C-alpha positions as CSV (number, residue, x, y, z in Angstrom):
1,M,-93.5,-8.6,-59.4
2,T,-93.2,-12.2,-58.4
3,Y,-90.2,-13.3,-60.2
4,H,-86.6,-11.5,-59.6
5,R,-85.3,-9.0,-62.0
6,L,-81.5,-7.5,-62.2
7,Y,-83.0,-3.9,-60.8
8,R,-85.1,-5.0,-57.9
9,P,-85.7,-8.8,-56.5
10,A,-88.8,-10.7,-56.2
11,L,-91.9,-9.4,-54.5
12,G,-93.8,-12.8,-53.5
13,L,-97.3,-13.1,-54.4
14,R,-98.8,-11.9,-51.4
15,E,-97.0,-8.5,-52.0
16,A,-97.6,-8.6,-55.7
17,L,-101.2,-8.6,-55.0
18,W,-101.4,-6.0,-52.4
19,E,-99.5,-3.8,-54.6
20,I,-101.8,-4.2,-57.6
21,T,-104.6,-3.9,-55.3
22,T,-103.3,-0.5,-53.5
23,G,-102.7,0.9,-57.2
24,Q,-105.8,-0.2,-58.7
25,G,-107.6,2.6,-60.3
26,V,-104.4,4.8,-60.2
27,F,-101.4,2.6,-61.9
28,Y,-103.1,-0.7,-63.0
29,D,-106.7,-1.0,-64.7
30,K,-109.3,-1.7,-61.9
31,A,-111.2,-4.5,-64.4
32,A,-107.7,-6.2,-64.6
33,V,-107.0,-6.0,-61.0
34,G,-110.4,-7.4,-60.0
35,A,-109.7,-10.2,-62.3
36,C,-106.6,-11.2,-61.1
37,V,-107.5,-11.0,-57.6
38,Q,-110.4,-13.1,-58.1
39,L,-108.3,-15.9,-60.1
40,F,-105.6,-15.9,-57.3
41,R,-107.7,-15.2,-54.1
42,E,-110.9,-17.0,-54.7
43,R,-110.1,-19.6,-57.4
44,R,-106.8,-20.6,-56.1
45,F,-105.0,-20.0,-59.5
46,V,-101.3,-21.0,-59.3
47,F,-98.8,-20.3,-62.1
48,E,-97.4,-23.8,-63.5
49,L,-93.9,-23.0,-63.2
50,L,-94.5,-22.3,-59.2
51,R,-96.4,-25.8,-59.1
52,I,-93.5,-27.8,-61.0
53,K,-90.8,-26.1,-58.4
54,T,-93.3,-26.8,-55.6
55,S,-93.8,-30.6,-56.5
56,L,-89.7,-31.1,-56.7
57,S,-89.0,-29.5,-53.7
58,P,-87.8,-32.1,-51.0
59,R,-90.0,-30.3,-48.1
60,A,-93.2,-30.5,-50.3
61,P,-95.7,-33.2,-49.4
62,R,-96.6,-36.1,-51.9
């Protein structure tokens, strides 16, 4: 959801978390959504690729 696809633009992390949270128990497994949300919100998980891109950005603090 956070990556661009040919058939749709990337949603972004906030929108992707909202999507899986609102679909919890309907489209997505409750336990999997709970674990995912906990990783991103409580433990501040960041995909390594995003960390690399951010560190290479000229606007990123050093």
